[in-house]
C-alpha positions in Angstrom: 5.2 110.1 -49.9 8.3 108.0 -49.5 9.4 107.5 -53.1 13.1 107.2 -53.9 15.0 110.6 -53.7 18.5 109.2 -53.8 21.0 112.1 -54.5 23.6 111.8 -57.2 26.2 111.2 -54.5 26.7 111.8 -50.8 28.9 114.9 -50.9 29.4 118.0 -53.1 33.0 119.1 -53.2 35.0 121.3 -55.5 32.0 121.9 -57.8 31.0 118.2 -58.3 29.3 115.3 -56.6 31.6 113.0 -54.8 31.0 109.5 -53.5 33.0 107.2 -51.1 31.0 104.2 -50.0 33.7 103.4 -47.5 32.1 105.8 -45.1 29.5 104.8 -42.5 26.1 104.4 -44.3 23.5 106.9 -43.3 19.9 105.8 -44.2 17.4 108.5 -44.9 14.1 107.4 -43.3 10.9 109.0 -44.5 9.0 110.2 -41.4 5.7 109.2 -42.9 6.3 105.8 -44.5 9.0 105.0 -41.9 10.9 103.4 -44.8 14.4 104.2 -46.2 14.0 106.5 -49.2 17.7 107.3 -49.8 21.2 106.5 -48.4 24.3 108.6 -48.1 27.7 107.8 -46.6 29.6 109.7 -43.9 32.7 111.5 -45.1 35.9 109.5 -44.8 39.1 111.3 -43.8 40.0 111.4 -47.5 36.7 113.2 -48.3 37.1 115.6 -45.4 40.6 116.4 -46.7 39.3 116.9 -50.2 36.6 119.3 -49.0 38.9 121.4 -46.8 41.7 121.5 -49.5 39.2 122.7 -52.1 37.8 125.4 -49.8 41.2 126.6 -48.9 42.4 126.8 -52.5 39.3 128.5 -53.8 38.8 131.0 -51.1 41.7 133.3 -52.0 40.5 134.0 -55.5 36.9 134.4 -54.3 37.9 137.0 -51.7 39.9 138.9 -54.4 36.7 139.4 -56.4 34.7 142.6 -55.8 31.8 142.4 -53.4 29.5 143.3 -56.3 30.8 140.3 -58.3 30.3 137.9 -55.4 26.8 139.4 -54.7 25.8 138.8 -58.3 26.4 135.1 -57.8 24.4 134.9 -54.7 21.5 136.8 -56.2 21.5 134.5 -59.2 21.4 131.5 -56.9 18.4 133.1 -55.1 16.6 133.4 -58.4 17.3 129.7 -59.2 16.0 128.6 -55.9 12.8 130.5 -56.4 12.3 129.1 -59.8 12.7 125.6 -58.4 10.9 126.2 -55.1 8.3 123.5 -55.7 10.8 120.7 -56.3 13.0 121.9 -53.4 10.0 122.0 -51.1 9.0 118.4 -52.1 12.6 117.3 -51.3 12.4 119.1 -47.9 9.1 117.6 -47.1 10.4 114.1 -47.8 13.5 114.7 -45.8 11.9 116.3 -42.8 8.2 115.3 -42.9 7.1 118.9 -42.7 3.9 119.6 -44.7 4.3 120.9 -48.3 1.9 123.6 -47.3 4.6 124.8 -44.9 7.8 124.1 -46.9 6.5 125.9 -50.0 6.5 129.2 -48.0 9.0 128.8 -45.2 12.1 126.8 -46.3 13.6 127.2 -49.8 12.0 130.7 -50.0 13.8 131.8 -46.8 17.1 130.4 -48.2 16.5 132.5 -51.3 15.8 135.5 -49.1 19.1 135.1 -47.4 21.1 134.7 -50.6 19.3 137.7 -52.1 19.8 139.9 -49.0 23.5 139.2 -48.6 24.1 139.3 -52.3 22.5 142.7 -52.2 24.8 144.1 -49.5 28.0 142.3 -50.6 29.2 145.4 -52.6 28.7 147.7 -49.6 31.0 145.8 -47.2 33.7 148.4 -47.0 35.9 149.9 -44.4 36.2 153.6 -43.3 38.6 156.5 -43.3 39.6 158.1 -40.0 41.4 161.5 -40.3 44.0 162.1 -37.5 45.4 165.6 -38.3 47.6 165.1 -41.3 47.8 161.3 -40.6 44.9 159.0 -41.2 43.8 155.4 -40.6 41.8 153.3 -43.0 40.1 150.0 -42.3 39.8 147.0 -44.5 37.0 144.4 -44.0 38.6 141.1 -44.8 37.3 137.5 -45.1 38.2 135.1 -42.3 39.0 132.2 -44.7 37.5 128.7 -44.5 34.2 128.5 -42.5 32.5 125.4 -41.3 28.8 125.3 -40.9 27.0 122.6 -39.0 23.3 122.3 -39.6 20.2 121.1 -37.7 17.6 118.8 -39.0 14.5 121.0 -38.7 15.3 123.6 -41.4 18.0 122.0 -43.6 17.6 124.2 -46.7 17.2 127.4 -44.8 20.1 126.8 -42.4 22.4 125.9 -45.3 21.8 129.3 -46.8 21.6 131.3 -43.5 25.2 130.2 -42.9 26.4 130.1 -46.5 25.1 133.5 -47.7 26.9 135.8 -45.3 30.0 133.6 -45.4 30.2 133.9 -49.2 29.2 137.5 -49.3 32.2 138.3 -47.1 34.6 136.4 -49.3 34.9 133.2 -47.3 34.6 129.6 -48.5 32.2 127.2 -46.7 32.3 123.5 -45.8 28.8 122.6 -44.6 27.8 119.5 -42.7 24.1 118.9 -42.6 22.4 116.9 -39.9 22.7 113.2 -40.5 18.9 113.1 -40.0 18.2 115.4 -43.0 21.2 115.2 -45.3 19.6 115.8 -48.7 18.7 119.5 -49.1 22.1 121.1 -48.5 23.4 119.2 -51.6 20.9 121.1 -53.7 22.0 124.4 -52.2 25.6 123.6 -53.1 24.6 122.5 -56.6 22.6 125.7 -57.3 25.3 128.0 -56.0 27.8 126.4 -58.3 25.4 126.6 -61.2 24.9 130.3 -60.4 28.6 131.0 -60.8 30.2 130.2 -57.4 33.7 128.9 -58.2 34.4 125.2 -57.5 35.3 124.7 -53.9 33.6 127.8 -52.5 30.6 125.9 -51.1 31.1 122.3 -50.2 28.8 119.8 -48.5 30.0 116.7 -46.6 27.9 114.2 -44.7 28.5 112.6 -41.3 27.9 112.4 -37.6 29.7 114.0 -34.7 33.2 112.7 -35.6 33.0 114.3 -39.0 32.0 117.6 -37.4 34.9 117.3 -34.9 37.4 116.7 -37.7 36.2 119.8 -39.5 36.1 122.2 -36.6 39.5 121.2 -35.3 41.4 121.4 -38.6 43.9 124.2 -38.5 42.7 125.5 -41.9 39.3 126.4 -40.4 38.9 130.0 -39.2 35.2 130.0 -38.3 32.6 127.6 -37.0 28.8 128.2 -37.1 26.5 125.7 -35.4 22.8 125.4 -35.2 21.9 122.6 -32.7 21.4 121.6 -29.1 23.1 123.0 -26.0 25.0 119.8 -25.3 26.3 119.8 -28.9 27.1 123.5 -28.6 29.2 123.0 -25.5 31.3 120.4 -27.4 31.7 122.5 -30.5 32.6 125.6 -28.5 35.3 123.8 -26.6 36.8 122.2 -29.7 36.8 125.5 -31.6 38.3 127.4 -28.7 41.4 125.3 -28.8 42.3 127.0 -32.1 40.8 130.4 -31.0 38.4 130.1 -33.9 35.5 132.5 -34.5 32.3 130.9 -33.4 28.6 131.6 -33.7 26.0 129.3 -32.2 22.2 129.2 -32.3 21.2 126.6 -29.7 18.1 125.5 -27.9 15.5 127.4 -25.9 12.6 127.2 -23.5 11.1 130.5 -24.5 8.3 132.3 -22.7 5.2 133.6 -24.3 3.2 136.0 -22.1 -0.4 136.7 -22.7 -2.1 139.5 -20.7 -5.8 139.8 -20.1 -6.1 142.7 -22.5 -4.6 140.8 -25.5 -6.6 140.2 -28.6 -7.6 136.6 -27.9 -7.6 135.3 -31.5 -4.1 136.8 -32.1 -2.8 135.3 -28.8 -4.2 131.8 -29.8 -2.7 132.2 -33.2 0.7 133.1 -31.8 0.6 130.2 -29.4 -0.1 127.9 -32.4 2.7 129.3 -34.4 5.0 129.2 -31.4 4.3 125.6 -30.5 2.9 123.6 -33.4 4.5 124.9 -36.6 6.9 122.3 -37.9 5.2 119.9 -35.4 6.8 121.9 -32.6 10.4 121.3 -33.9 11.5 124.9 -33.8 14.3 126.1 -31.5 12.7 129.5 -30.7 9.3 128.1 -29.8 7.4 129.8 -27.0 6.6 126.6 -25.1 6.0 128.2 -21.7 2.8 130.1 -22.3 2.0 132.3 -19.4 -1.6 133.3 -19.5 -3.0 135.9 -17.1 -5.8 134.3 -15.0 -8.6 136.5 -16.3 -8.3 135.1 -19.8 -7.0 131.6 -19.1 -10.2 129.6 -19.6 -11.2 131.5 -22.7 -7.7 131.0 -24.1 -7.8 127.2 -23.5 -11.3 126.9 -25.0 -10.4 128.8 -28.2 -7.1 127.0 -28.5 -8.8 123.6 -28.3 -11.3 124.7 -30.9 -8.7 125.8 -33.3 -6.6 122.6 -32.8 -9.7 120.7 -34.0 -8.7 122.0 -37.5 -5.4 120.1 -37.5 -5.2 117.8 -40.5 -2.6 115.0 -40.5 -1.7 112.8 -43.4 0.5 112.7 -46.4 2.5 115.9 -46.1 2.7 116.2 -49.9 -1.1 116.8 -49.8 -1.3 120.6 -49.6 -4.4 120.4 -47.5 -2.4 118.7 -44.7 -1.2 121.2 -42.1 0.5 119.1 -39.5 3.3 116.6 -40.1 5.1 113.9 -38.2 8.1 114.2 -36.0 11.3 113.7 -37.8 12.2 110.2 -36.6 11.3 107.5 -34.2 13.8 108.6 -31.6 12.4 112.1 -31.5 8.9 110.7 -31.1 10.0 108.6 -28.2 11.6 111.6 -26.5 8.5 113.8 -26.8 6.3 110.9 -25.6 8.5 110.7 -22.5 8.0 114.4 -21.7 4.2 114.0 -22.1 4.3 111.1 -19.6 6.3 113.2 -17.2 3.9 116.1 -17.5 1.0 113.8 -16.5 3.0 112.1 -13.7 4.0 115.5 -12.2 0.4 116.7 -12.1 -0.1 118.9 -15.1 -3.7 118.8 -16.6 -3.8 117.3 -20.1 -6.2 119.5 -22.0 -6.0 117.9 -25.4 -3.7 115.6 -27.5 -0.9 113.6 -26.0 -1.4 110.5 -28.1 0.4 109.0 -31.1 -1.9 109.1 -34.1 -3.1 105.7 -35.3 -1.5 105.9 -38.7 1.8 105.2 -40.5 4.4 107.7 -39.6 5.8 109.5 -36.5 2.6 111.5 -35.9 1.9 112.9 -32.5 -1.2 114.9 -31.7 -0.7 118.6 -30.7 -0.6 118.5 -26.9 -1.7 121.1 -24.5 -1.1 121.0 -20.7 -2.7 123.5 -18.2 -2.0 124.1 -14.6 1.7 123.7 -15.2 4.1 125.0 -12.5 7.6 126.4 -13.0 9.3 123.4 -11.4 7.7 120.8 -13.7 10.0 119.0 -16.1 7.9 120.1 -19.1 8.4 123.8 -18.0 12.1 123.5 -17.5 13.5 121.3 -20.3 13.4 121.8 -24.1 11.0 119.2 -25.6 11.3 120.0 -29.3 7.9 118.6 -30.2 4.2 119.7 -30.2 3.8 120.2 -26.5 2.4 123.5 -25.1 2.5 124.3 -21.4 0.1 126.9 -20.0 1.1 128.6 -16.7 -1.0 131.0 -14.7 0.2 134.4 -13.6 -1.2 137.5 -11.7 0.8 140.6 -12.7 3.6 142.0 -14.9 6.5 142.0 -12.4 5.8 138.4 -11.3 5.5 137.0 -14.9 8.7 138.8 -16.1 10.7 137.3 -13.3 9.3 133.8 -13.9 9.8 134.2 -17.7 13.5 135.0 -17.2 14.0 132.1 -14.7 15.6 129.8 -17.2 19.1 129.0 -18.4 17.9 129.6 -21.9 17.5 132.9 -23.7 16.7 132.4 -27.3 13.3 134.1 -27.8 10.3 135.6 -25.9 7.0 137.0 -26.8 4.2 139.2 -25.3 0.6 139.7 -26.3 -1.0 142.8 -25.0 -2.8 145.9 -26.3 -1.0 148.1 -23.7 1.8 149.6 -25.7 3.8 150.7 -22.7 3.6 147.3 -21.1 4.6 145.7 -24.4 7.8 147.6 -24.7 8.6 147.2 -21.0 8.3 143.4 -21.4 10.4 143.4 -24.5 13.1 145.4 -22.7 12.9 143.2 -19.7 13.1 139.8 -21.4 16.4 138.1 -21.1 16.3 136.8 -24.7 18.0 137.6 -28.0 14.9 137.6 -30.2 11.6 139.1 -28.9 8.1 139.5 -30.3 5.2 141.8 -29.6 1.7 140.5 -30.7 3.2 137.9 -33.0 5.6 135.0 -32.8 8.3 133.1 -34.6 8.8 135.4 -37.6 12.5 135.5 -38.7 13.0 137.9 -41.6 16.6 137.9 -43.0 16.7 141.7 -42.4 16.6 141.3 -38.6 19.2 139.7 -36.3 18.4 136.3 -35.0 20.0 134.6 -32.1 20.0 134.0 -28.3 21.6 134.9 -25.0 22.6 132.8 -22.0 22.8 129.1 -23.0 20.9 129.7 -26.2 23.9 130.8 -28.1 26.5 133.4 -29.1 26.5 135.8 -32.0 23.7 136.5 -34.5 22.6 135.2 -37.8 20.9 137.3 -40.5 21.0 141.1 -40.9 24.1 143.3 -41.2 25.1 141.9 -37.8 26.0 138.6 -39.4 28.7 140.3 -41.5 30.7 141.0 -38.4 30.7 137.3 -37.6 32.1 136.3 -41.0 34.7 139.0 -41.4 37.2 141.0 -39.5 38.5 144.6 -39.6 42.1 145.4 -40.3 43.4 148.9 -39.4 46.0 150.6 -41.5 47.7 153.7 -40.0 49.2 156.0 -42.6 51.7 158.6 -41.5 52.0 161.8 -43.5 54.5 163.4 -41.2 58.0 162.6 -40.0 58.4 159.9 -37.4 59.2 161.2 -33.9 61.1 158.8 -31.6 62.7 159.5 -28.2 66.2 158.5 -29.3 
């Protein structure tokens, strides 16, 4: 882990790698070795201009192609990603620290799924005919133009495709800015799309921090902005995009509830809590970090959870037997440690974990708190690390009210063998993505996104098409025009 993975250049623009070392250096730090393994440079104004100009120029011809032709390119890119899954997964593991055991099945493969899905439906993105007596209206589904995507650091390959696939299927061009923390994987997505036949300029990648993102989303050539990130970043992006009345979708943070009733299958509930708190070392926006456990099953739940956490294996993430990686960087580790300290100070019971592992890398033990109350900091604020809070509850009405008592609304889950209760809870949750007897699955066929402060719009599924295109109505008169004078 930690060998040199220096990309050909920092940016991918107009079908080729582009370098400009005048930009701010961005070191890529391996989360295991804590050493620099690559370096890219933030986009200068000249690079930003080059990317937007290329996208603007290329988009017109791309939109003029048939949906079937565009879809063929996306499906070919999906095939290439699957063929190169191992190498792409190794790159993602070096970039993020996530175990190869995880990236092999959850990252490049989900990017391929998105490209294949939207490639498959691209030819079906049509309008409709509305008969009005002898007159009629027909609608045209048209591309928005140049789209800007801003990615997060936890799923860099996946997010690059989740935004790019529907954008390109609808006939748009994309300028994508990955997180400065994990800048490497999106370059490979751009390279593969171009190799698959996407015309030069259709999918571009530029690096940088907030000022680069701001320059992109406020440019008058940009019609749409899609962000995956934190609520504070979302507020800034939304405000900046609103000035130009741009289309916006945002997938932001969460403090999602997971409700476990006494009648739940214990092993499934524990497994769901693990997936919803410790996958990707807890660095997942939709994580169910407020685990409400009905009192009758609480101690059995904590006992079995502690037993299964004993099977955690940390170490070199490129070792496929390792199942738990480090946090992405030193700053994130510091933030999560601060939340753990607050949990202890505010009276939560530390059941297990809570310590930094005595080894190289930003490793933090999976942490479980019990006897957590709704007003504690660890129950209110997004931690984005491997910290699970168990809260007690008595009955359905009580827990639903408490589950919804948050400014966030990204996800929610319920574990119960009472089918009526399961669907009542799903209907009652104030969240955009809900789970019954499972957690954190995100197939491309299903819409994904949040409500309240957790976002606006949806990614994936046919719903995403509406966020990357608009409908034009054309009224056709077959009869003489009648006018009052």
